C-alpha positions as CSV (number, residue, x, y, z in Angstrom):
1,M,4.8,-17.9,-4.3
2,Y,2.3,-19.7,-2.0
3,T,-0.1,-22.2,-3.6
4,Y,-3.3,-23.4,-2.0
5,S,-3.4,-26.7,-0.2
6,E,-6.5,-28.9,-0.3
7,F,-7.6,-27.4,3.0
8,D,-7.2,-23.8,1.6
9,A,-9.3,-24.6,-1.5
10,A,-12.0,-26.4,0.5
11,Y,-12.1,-23.5,3.1
12,V,-12.5,-20.8,0.4
13,A,-15.1,-22.8,-1.5
14,K,-17.2,-23.3,1.7
15,R,-17.0,-19.6,2.6
16,N,-18.1,-18.7,-1.0
17,A,-21.0,-21.1,-0.8
18,E,-22.1,-19.6,2.5
19,F,-22.0,-16.1,1.1
20,R,-23.9,-17.1,-2.0
21,A,-26.7,-18.2,0.2
22,Q,-26.6,-14.9,2.1
23,V,-26.7,-12.9,-1.1
24,E,-29.7,-14.8,-2.2
25,R,-31.5,-14.1,1.0
26,R,-30.6,-10.4,0.7
27,I,-32.0,-10.3,-2.9
28,D,-35.2,-12.0,-2.0
29,G,-35.7,-9.7,1.0
30,S,-35.2,-12.3,3.8
31,L,-32.3,-10.2,5.0
32,T,-32.5,-6.4,5.5
33,E,-29.5,-4.3,4.5
34,D,-28.6,-3.9,8.2
35,E,-28.7,-7.6,8.7
36,F,-26.7,-8.2,5.6
37,K,-24.0,-5.6,6.3
38,P,-21.8,-7.6,8.7
39,L,-22.1,-10.7,6.4
40,R,-21.0,-8.8,3.3
41,L,-18.1,-7.0,5.2
42,M,-16.7,-10.4,6.2
43,N,-16.4,-11.0,2.5
44,G,-14.9,-7.7,1.3
45,L,-18.1,-6.2,0.0
46,Y,-18.8,-2.5,0.7
47,L,-21.8,-0.3,-0.2
48,Q,-20.3,2.9,-1.7
49,L,-21.9,6.1,-3.0
50,H,-23.1,4.6,-6.3
51,A,-22.8,0.9,-6.1
52,Y,-21.3,-2.0,-4.2
53,M,-17.5,-2.3,-4.2
54,L,-15.6,-5.6,-3.9
55,R,-12.2,-5.5,-2.3
56,V,-10.1,-8.5,-3.3
57,A,-7.1,-9.5,-1.2
58,V,-3.7,-9.6,-2.8
59,P,-1.7,-11.0,0.1
60,Y,1.6,-9.1,0.5
61,G,1.0,-7.8,-3.0
62,T,2.1,-10.9,-4.8
63,L,0.4,-12.1,-8.0
64,N,1.2,-14.4,-10.9
65,A,0.2,-13.9,-14.5
66,R,-2.8,-16.3,-14.3
67,Q,-4.2,-14.4,-11.4
68,M,-3.8,-11.0,-13.1
69,R,-5.6,-12.3,-16.2
70,Q,-8.4,-13.5,-14.0
71,L,-8.7,-10.0,-12.5
72,A,-8.9,-8.7,-16.1
73,M,-11.6,-11.1,-16.9
74,I,-13.6,-10.1,-13.8
75,A,-13.2,-6.4,-14.7
76,E,-14.6,-7.0,-18.2
77,R,-17.3,-9.5,-17.4
78,W,-18.8,-8.1,-14.1
79,D,-17.4,-4.5,-13.8
80,K,-16.7,-1.6,-16.1
81,G,-13.5,-2.9,-17.6
82,Y,-11.0,-1.7,-15.0
83,G,-9.8,-2.3,-11.5
84,H,-8.3,0.0,-8.8
85,F,-5.1,-1.0,-7.0
86,T,-5.0,0.3,-3.5
87,T,-2.5,1.3,-0.8
88,R,-3.0,-2.0,1.0
89,Q,-1.8,-3.9,-2.1
90,N,-5.4,-5.0,-2.9
91,I,-7.6,-4.5,-5.9
92,Q,-11.0,-3.0,-5.8
93,F,-13.9,-3.4,-8.3
94,N,-16.2,-0.4,-8.0
95,W,-19.3,-1.5,-10.0
96,P,-20.3,-5.1,-9.4
97,E,-23.9,-6.0,-9.2
98,L,-24.8,-7.8,-6.0
99,R,-26.2,-10.8,-7.8
100,D,-22.8,-11.3,-9.5
101,V,-20.6,-11.1,-6.5
102,P,-20.8,-14.9,-5.6
103,D,-19.8,-15.7,-9.2
104,I,-16.9,-13.3,-8.9
105,L,-15.7,-14.9,-5.7
106,D,-15.9,-18.3,-7.3
107,A,-13.8,-17.0,-10.3
108,L,-11.3,-15.7,-7.8
109,A,-11.1,-19.1,-6.1
110,E,-10.2,-20.7,-9.4
111,V,-6.9,-18.8,-9.3
112,E,-6.4,-19.1,-5.5
113,M,-7.7,-15.7,-4.5
114,H,-10.5,-14.4,-2.3
115,A,-11.9,-11.3,-0.5
116,I,-11.9,-12.7,3.1
117,Q,-10.9,-10.1,5.8
118,T,-10.4,-7.3,3.4
119,S,-13.0,-5.4,5.5
120,G,-14.6,-5.6,8.9
121,N,-13.2,-5.3,12.5
122,T,-10.6,-8.0,12.0
123,I,-7.0,-8.5,10.9
124,R,-6.8,-7.2,7.4
125,N,-4.7,-8.2,4.4
126,V,-1.1,-8.5,5.5
127,T,1.2,-6.2,3.5
128,A,4.9,-6.3,2.7
129,D,7.7,-4.6,0.9
130,H,6.8,-4.8,-2.8
131,F,10.5,-5.5,-3.7
132,A,10.5,-8.6,-1.4
133,G,12.7,-11.4,-2.6
134,A,14.5,-9.1,-5.1
135,A,15.8,-6.0,-3.3
136,A,19.6,-5.7,-3.1
137,D,19.3,-4.3,0.5
138,E,17.1,-7.1,1.8
139,I,18.1,-9.1,4.9
140,A,15.4,-11.8,4.3
141,D,12.3,-12.2,2.2
142,P,9.4,-11.0,4.4
143,R,6.7,-12.8,2.4
144,P,6.9,-16.3,4.0
145,V,6.3,-14.8,7.5
146,A,3.5,-12.6,6.0
147,E,1.9,-15.7,4.7
148,L,2.3,-17.4,8.1
149,I,0.5,-14.4,9.7
150,R,-2.2,-14.5,7.1
151,Q,-2.9,-18.2,7.8
152,W,-2.8,-17.6,11.6
153,S,-5.1,-14.6,11.5
154,T,-7.7,-15.8,9.0
155,D,-10.9,-16.6,10.9
156,H,-8.9,-16.7,14.1
157,P,-11.8,-17.2,16.6
158,E,-10.7,-14.6,19.1
159,F,-10.1,-11.9,16.5
160,Q,-13.2,-11.7,14.3
161,F,-14.9,-9.0,16.3
162,L,-12.1,-6.7,17.4
163,P,-12.7,-3.1,18.6
164,R,-11.7,-1.9,15.1
165,K,-9.9,-3.0,12.0
166,F,-6.2,-4.1,12.5
167,K,-3.4,-3.9,10.0
168,I,0.0,-5.6,9.9
169,A,3.0,-4.8,7.6
170,V,6.3,-6.6,7.2
171,T,9.6,-5.5,5.7
172,G,12.8,-7.4,5.2
173,S,15.0,-4.4,4.5
174,P,16.5,-1.6,6.5
175,N,15.1,0.8,4.0
176,D,11.4,0.5,4.8
177,R,9.2,0.4,1.8
178,A,6.2,-1.1,3.6
179,V,5.3,1.9,5.8
180,T,5.6,-0.3,8.9
181,A,5.5,2.6,11.3
182,A,2.0,3.6,10.2
183,H,0.5,0.2,11.0
184,D,-1.2,-1.3,14.1
185,I,1.8,-3.7,14.1
186,G,4.9,-3.1,12.0
187,L,7.5,-5.9,11.7
188,R,11.0,-5.2,10.6
189,I,13.4,-8.1,10.0
190,V,16.7,-7.4,11.7
191,E,19.9,-9.2,12.5
192,R,21.6,-9.8,15.8
193,G,24.9,-11.4,15.2
194,S,24.1,-14.4,13.1
195,E,20.5,-14.6,14.2
196,I,17.6,-13.1,12.3
197,G,14.6,-11.8,14.2
198,Y,12.1,-9.0,14.3
199,Q,11.9,-5.5,15.6
200,V,8.2,-5.0,16.5
201,L,6.4,-1.7,16.4
202,V,2.9,-1.2,17.8
203,G,0.4,1.6,17.8
204,G,1.0,3.3,14.4
205,G,-1.8,4.6,12.3
206,L,-3.1,7.6,10.4
207,G,-6.7,8.8,10.2
208,R,-8.0,11.6,12.4
209,T,-5.3,11.0,15.0
210,P,-2.0,10.2,13.2
211,M,0.6,8.4,15.2
212,I,4.0,6.8,14.5
213,G,4.3,3.3,15.9
214,K,6.5,2.7,19.0
215,V,9.0,-0.1,19.4
216,I,7.6,-2.7,21.8
217,A,10.3,-5.3,21.2
218,E,13.8,-4.5,19.8
219,F,14.5,-8.1,18.9
220,L,12.0,-10.9,18.8
221,R,13.1,-14.4,17.9
222,E,11.4,-16.0,15.0
223,E,9.9,-18.8,17.0
224,D,8.3,-16.3,19.4
225,L,6.7,-14.2,16.7
226,L,3.2,-15.7,16.4
227,P,2.6,-16.0,20.2
228,Y,3.9,-12.5,20.6
229,L,1.5,-11.2,17.9
230,E,-1.3,-13.1,19.5
231,A,-0.4,-11.5,22.9
232,I,-0.5,-8.0,21.4
233,V,-3.9,-8.4,19.7
234,S,-5.5,-10.2,22.7
235,V,-4.3,-7.5,25.1
236,W,-5.8,-4.8,22.8
237,N,-8.9,-6.8,22.3
238,L,-9.6,-6.5,26.0
239,L,-8.4,-3.0,26.5
240,G,-9.5,-1.4,23.3
241,R,-12.4,1.0,23.5
242,R,-15.7,0.0,22.0
243,D,-17.7,3.0,23.2
244,N,-16.2,5.4,20.5
245,K,-15.0,4.1,17.1
246,Y,-12.8,7.1,16.8
247,K,-10.8,6.0,19.8
248,S,-10.9,2.3,19.3
249,R,-7.7,1.7,17.3
250,I,-4.7,0.3,19.1
251,K,-2.8,3.5,18.7
252,I,-5.2,5.2,21.1
253,T,-4.9,2.3,23.5
254,V,-1.1,2.7,23.4
255,H,-1.4,6.4,23.8
256,E,-3.7,6.2,26.8
257,H,-1.9,3.5,28.7
258,G,1.7,4.2,27.6
259,I,4.1,1.9,25.8
260,E,5.6,0.6,29.1
261,E,2.3,-0.6,30.5
262,I,1.3,-2.1,27.2
263,R,4.7,-3.9,27.0
264,A,4.2,-5.3,30.5
265,L,0.7,-6.6,29.7
266,V,1.9,-8.1,26.4
267,D,4.8,-9.8,28.1
268,D,2.5,-11.3,30.7
269,R,0.1,-12.5,28.1
270,F,3.0,-13.8,26.0
271,A,4.2,-15.9,28.9
272,E,0.7,-17.5,29.2
273,L,0.5,-18.2,25.4
274,R,4.0,-19.3,24.6
275,P,3.7,-22.9,25.9
276,A,0.8,-23.5,23.5
277,F,3.0,-22.9,20.5
278,T,4.9,-26.2,20.3
279,G,6.7,-25.6,17.1
280,I,4.0,-26.4,14.6
281,D,4.1,-22.8,13.4
282,Q,7.8,-23.1,12.7
283,E,7.2,-26.3,10.7
284,M,4.6,-24.5,8.7
285,L,6.9,-21.5,8.2
286,A,9.6,-23.9,6.8
287,T,7.1,-25.4,4.4
288,I,5.9,-22.0,3.3
289,R,9.5,-20.7,2.8
290,A,10.1,-23.5,0.3
291,E,7.3,-22.1,-1.8
292,F,9.1,-18.7,-2.0
293,A,12.3,-20.1,-3.5
294,A,14.0,-17.6,-5.8
295,P,13.6,-18.2,-9.5
296,V,16.5,-19.5,-11.5
297,F,18.4,-16.4,-12.6
298,R,20.2,-16.4,-15.9
299,D,23.3,-14.8,-17.3
300,A,23.2,-12.9,-20.6
301,P,25.2,-10.1,-22.2
302,L,24.1,-6.6,-21.6
303,D,25.0,-5.1,-25.0
304,A,21.4,-4.5,-26.0
305,F,20.6,-2.7,-22.7
306,D,23.7,-0.5,-22.9
307,A,23.0,0.4,-26.6
308,A,19.4,1.3,-25.9
309,Y,20.4,3.3,-22.8
310,D,22.9,5.3,-24.9
311,K,20.7,5.9,-27.9
312,D,17.1,6.1,-26.7
313,P,16.3,9.1,-24.5
314,A,12.8,7.7,-23.6
315,F,14.3,4.4,-22.5
316,R,17.1,6.1,-20.6
317,S,14.5,8.3,-18.7
318,W,12.5,5.2,-17.8
319,V,15.5,3.3,-16.6
320,D,16.6,6.2,-14.5
321,T,13.3,6.5,-12.7
322,N,11.5,3.2,-12.8
323,L,14.3,0.7,-12.1
324,T,15.7,-0.4,-8.7
325,D,18.8,-2.4,-7.9
326,H,18.3,-6.2,-7.8
327,R,20.2,-8.6,-5.6
328,A,21.1,-10.8,-8.6
329,P,23.8,-9.6,-11.0
330,G,22.4,-8.5,-14.4
331,Y,18.9,-8.1,-13.1
332,A,16.7,-5.1,-12.2
333,I,13.4,-4.5,-10.4
334,A,11.1,-2.7,-12.9
335,E,8.1,-0.6,-11.7
336,I,5.2,-0.1,-14.1
337,S,3.6,3.3,-13.3
338,L,-0.2,3.4,-13.1
339,K,0.1,7.2,-12.9
340,A,0.2,8.4,-16.6
341,H,-0.2,12.1,-16.5
342,G,-3.9,12.9,-16.1
343,A,-4.9,9.3,-15.3
344,T,-6.6,8.0,-12.2
345,P,-3.9,6.9,-9.8
346,G,-4.0,3.1,-9.3
347,D,-6.5,2.3,-12.1
348,A,-5.6,-0.3,-14.7
349,T,-7.8,-1.5,-17.6
350,A,-8.5,-5.1,-18.3
351,E,-6.3,-4.8,-21.4
352,Q,-3.4,-3.3,-19.4
353,M,-3.8,-6.1,-16.8
354,R,-3.4,-8.7,-19.6
355,V,-0.4,-6.9,-21.0
356,M,1.3,-6.9,-17.6
357,A,0.5,-10.6,-17.2
358,D,2.0,-11.4,-20.6
359,L,5.2,-9.3,-19.8
360,A,5.5,-11.1,-16.4
361,E,5.5,-14.5,-18.1
362,R,7.8,-13.4,-20.9
363,Y,10.4,-11.4,-19.0
364,G,9.6,-11.5,-15.2
365,H,9.7,-15.2,-14.1
366,D,5.8,-15.1,-13.8
367,E,5.8,-12.7,-10.8
368,L,4.0,-9.3,-10.3
369,R,3.7,-7.2,-7.2
370,V,1.2,-4.5,-6.3
371,S,3.0,-1.7,-4.5
372,H,1.4,0.3,-1.7
373,E,2.1,3.3,-3.9
374,Q,-0.5,1.9,-6.4
375,N,1.9,0.8,-9.1
376,I,2.8,-2.7,-10.4
377,V,6.2,-4.2,-10.0
378,L,8.0,-6.8,-12.1
379,P,10.5,-7.9,-9.4
380,H,12.9,-10.0,-11.6
381,V,13.8,-8.7,-15.0
382,H,17.1,-9.3,-16.7
383,K,18.6,-6.1,-18.1
384,S,19.0,-7.6,-21.5
385,D,15.2,-7.9,-21.7
386,L,14.5,-4.3,-20.6
387,P,14.5,-2.7,-24.1
388,A,11.9,-5.1,-25.3
389,L,9.9,-4.8,-22.1
390,H,9.9,-1.0,-22.4
391,A,8.8,-1.1,-26.0
392,E,5.8,-3.2,-25.1
393,L,4.9,-0.9,-22.2
394,Q,5.1,2.1,-24.6
395,R,2.7,0.4,-27.0
396,H,0.1,0.1,-24.2
397,G,0.5,3.4,-22.4
398,L,2.3,1.9,-19.4
399,A,5.8,3.4,-19.9
400,T,5.4,6.6,-17.9
401,A,8.8,7.4,-16.5
402,N,7.7,9.0,-13.2
403,I,8.2,6.6,-10.3
404,G,9.1,8.7,-7.2
405,R,8.4,11.9,-9.1
406,I,5.8,14.6,-8.3
407,S,3.2,13.0,-10.6
408,D,3.6,9.6,-8.9
409,I,0.8,10.5,-6.6
410,I,-1.0,8.3,-4.1
411,A,-4.7,9.2,-4.0
412,C,-7.7,7.5,-2.5
413,P,-11.0,7.2,-4.5
414,G,-12.4,10.3,-2.7
415,M,-15.9,11.6,-3.3
416,D,-16.0,10.1,-6.8
417,Y,-16.7,6.7,-5.1
418,C,-16.4,6.6,-1.4
419,A,-19.4,7.1,0.9
420,L,-17.1,8.5,3.7
421,A,-15.3,11.1,1.6
422,T,-15.8,14.8,2.1
423,A,-13.9,16.0,-1.0
424,R,-12.6,14.8,-4.3
425,S,-9.1,13.3,-4.5
426,I,-8.8,11.9,-8.1
427,P,-9.3,15.2,-10.0
428,I,-6.8,17.0,-7.8
429,A,-4.2,14.3,-8.4
430,Q,-4.9,14.5,-12.2
431,E,-4.6,18.3,-12.2
432,I,-1.3,18.3,-10.3
433,A,0.2,15.6,-12.5
434,T,-1.0,17.4,-15.7
435,R,0.3,20.7,-14.5
436,F,3.8,19.5,-13.8
437,D,4.0,17.5,-17.0
438,E,3.2,20.8,-18.8
439,L,6.0,22.6,-16.9
440,K,8.5,19.8,-17.8
441,I,10.3,20.1,-14.5
442,E,9.6,16.7,-12.9
443,N,13.2,15.5,-13.3
444,E,14.5,18.8,-12.0
445,I,12.4,18.4,-8.9
446,G,13.5,14.8,-8.3
447,D,12.2,12.7,-5.5
448,L,8.9,14.2,-4.1
449,K,6.0,12.3,-2.7
450,I,2.5,13.8,-2.9
451,K,-0.3,11.9,-1.1
452,I,-3.9,12.9,-1.2
453,S,-6.9,11.8,1.0
454,G,-10.5,12.8,0.4
455,C,-11.4,12.6,4.1
456,I,-9.9,12.4,7.6
457,N,-9.6,8.6,7.4
458,A,-6.4,9.2,5.4
459,C,-6.6,6.2,3.0
460,G,-4.3,8.3,0.8
461,H,-1.6,8.4,3.5
462,H,-1.5,12.2,3.3
463,H,0.0,12.5,6.8
464,V,3.3,10.8,5.6
465,G,3.5,12.6,2.2
466,H,6.4,15.0,1.6
467,I,3.4,17.1,0.5
468,G,0.2,15.8,2.0
469,I,-3.2,17.1,0.9
470,L,-6.4,16.4,2.9
471,G,-9.8,17.3,1.3
472,L,-12.5,18.4,3.7
473,D,-16.0,19.9,3.5
474,R,-16.2,23.5,4.7
475,A,-19.9,24.6,4.7
476,G,-20.5,22.6,1.6
477,V,-17.3,23.7,-0.2
478,E,-14.3,21.5,-0.8
479,N,-11.3,22.8,1.1
480,Y,-7.8,21.3,0.9
481,Q,-5.4,21.4,3.8
482,I,-1.7,21.0,3.2
483,T,0.9,19.3,5.3
484,L,4.7,19.3,4.7
485,G,7.5,17.1,5.8
486,G,5.8,13.7,6.3
487,D,7.9,10.6,5.7
488,H,6.7,7.0,5.2
489,T,10.1,5.3,5.4
490,E,12.2,4.0,8.3
491,A,12.5,7.7,9.3
492,A,8.8,8.0,9.5
493,R,7.2,11.1,10.7
494,V,3.8,12.9,10.4
495,G,3.8,16.1,8.3
496,Q,3.2,19.6,9.7
497,R,0.1,21.5,8.7
498,T,0.9,24.7,6.9
499,G,-2.2,26.7,7.9
500,P,-5.5,27.6,6.3
501,G,-6.7,25.3,3.5
502,F,-7.3,26.1,-0.2
503,S,-10.2,25.7,-2.5
504,A,-10.2,23.2,-5.3
505,E,-9.3,26.0,-7.7
506,E,-6.4,27.2,-5.5
507,I,-4.8,23.9,-4.6
508,V,-2.7,23.3,-7.7
509,P,-1.2,26.8,-7.7
510,A,-0.5,26.3,-4.0
511,V,1.5,23.2,-4.7
512,E,3.3,25.0,-7.5
513,R,4.4,27.7,-5.1
514,I,5.7,25.1,-2.6
515,V,7.7,23.5,-5.4
516,D,9.1,26.8,-6.6
517,A,10.2,27.6,-3.1
518,Y,11.9,24.3,-2.8
519,L,13.8,24.8,-6.0
520,I,15.1,28.1,-4.6
521,L,15.8,26.8,-1.1
522,R,17.6,23.5,-1.8
523,D,21.4,23.7,-1.5
524,S,22.1,21.5,-4.5
525,A,20.3,19.7,-7.3
526,D,20.7,16.5,-5.3
527,E,19.0,17.6,-2.1
528,R,15.5,16.1,-1.9
529,F,12.5,18.1,-0.9
530,I,12.2,16.2,2.4
531,D,15.8,17.0,3.2
532,T,15.4,20.7,2.3
533,F,12.3,20.9,4.5
534,A,14.1,19.3,7.4
535,R,17.0,21.8,7.0
536,V,15.0,25.0,6.6
537,G,11.8,24.3,8.4
538,M,8.3,25.4,7.7
539,D,8.6,29.2,7.6
540,P,9.9,29.8,4.1
541,F,7.3,27.5,2.7
542,K,4.5,29.2,4.6
543,T,5.7,32.5,3.2
544,A,5.6,31.1,-0.3
545,L,2.1,29.7,0.3
546,Y,0.4,32.6,2.1
547,E,2.5,35.7,1.2
548,P,3.5,35.0,-2.4
549,E,4.3,38.7,-3.0
550,K,7.3,38.2,-0.7
551,E,10.5,36.8,-2.2
552,V,11.7,33.4,-1.0
553,R,15.5,33.5,-0.7
554,A,17.9,30.6,-0.2
555,D,20.2,32.8,1.9
556,A,17.4,33.6,4.3
557,A,16.6,30.0,5.0
């Protein structure tokens, strides 16, 4: 993984010292909250419902054990003993005191971490496939280019006061696990003959106006990537609306002007910018790539794994749901669920962080990843070590076997924390997970993605959930709208709204009726919910939701 240069360390230290002085001025009253707001946002500090919240960058979701232990220390010393992992592969601390934030930032700097550009109208934390460098289906590791983009975009003088926030995601696999189509810019590594380049999508985003990104370049050469990205952002920086924040994102600009006009403008700007990129960026990329060399994989017999799989039902269930194929023989990618039934999705205690750090050192080549689905990944684990790893996870409440299942729910913090939220998300997620654990049908249901947002800003990605839930305020009462058929993968699409919403008391039974209908309608036990919905359409699910007295029949689908 990338390690700081002397320049990086000095840069972060200088930024932290500047912010320490700004915090002191806020505390002594020299700065009002309005004056302080843009300064704190440049350093990842929000003012939420009950307290400040610090959002810490985890670039492309990659951590080592030392960094995870430092996050645990911060959680215990300056917060309430836990952190919240987010859909942008970051971690948030929800309860820091303002006076402590400079010390937290200095503690982060000790392990080469920071909170720069995790907020504000700038280019945010660059995200990537959480299986990067390990996945069997990968064309190339996307993390080196994600790091190059991070360095290029950090404090870029032209892009610090954009019309609105800007998000970039990169995937190196044809199976998109980075939700690239829902980003302002999505990059997909592709092959053309023997050459590797990028398919570039632009104008994706969720929120109150969900849109799937459009292809602006089918194949972009690697040496053209940075100038092309700069061309896109600079074109939008001029065209993007600043008169209405709800229409300021690049997706609206693309929609209003059309992809052909935007492509022409970007091509013109690219032609102007390209001569200034003399190859230094490619030299930097080569240096960065060297830091992402794969670990030295080992050979070992698999007898212990095979025996545990045959004899231990709990281990077998965990293997079947929480492991993904690795590109190296004898290895697996292991996901640690932060979605124990009834728990807050994405939360991890300081103790759990330390346990995961220890396991990464012992069994995972000192690598951890934060997934956009709010879980933790050990990307490189030899199968012979999996029984011991699973036993340790069990001892610490981290062995929930539900990755990709109905209880593996993405949920934003909602009205429990967020000043923008209009409804609760966390309790709804907890109730759904608990209910389907009681029913003991998660494995029968199979792959089903529920995503919950507590407001129209869609931080819970509800638009691209197989079942999406949006919490709204209706005359002071929480109301939950349901969408069906969303998809966050390479086949990305926005879900369809079913109809009138449901109260907080009604939403779990409503989800249960949808699932019951699916189990009737699917044509085999192997047909996923998303595929059944694509085949039969909305009508039978609407019947199940709003006319439960009517029978849902598979032969009527």
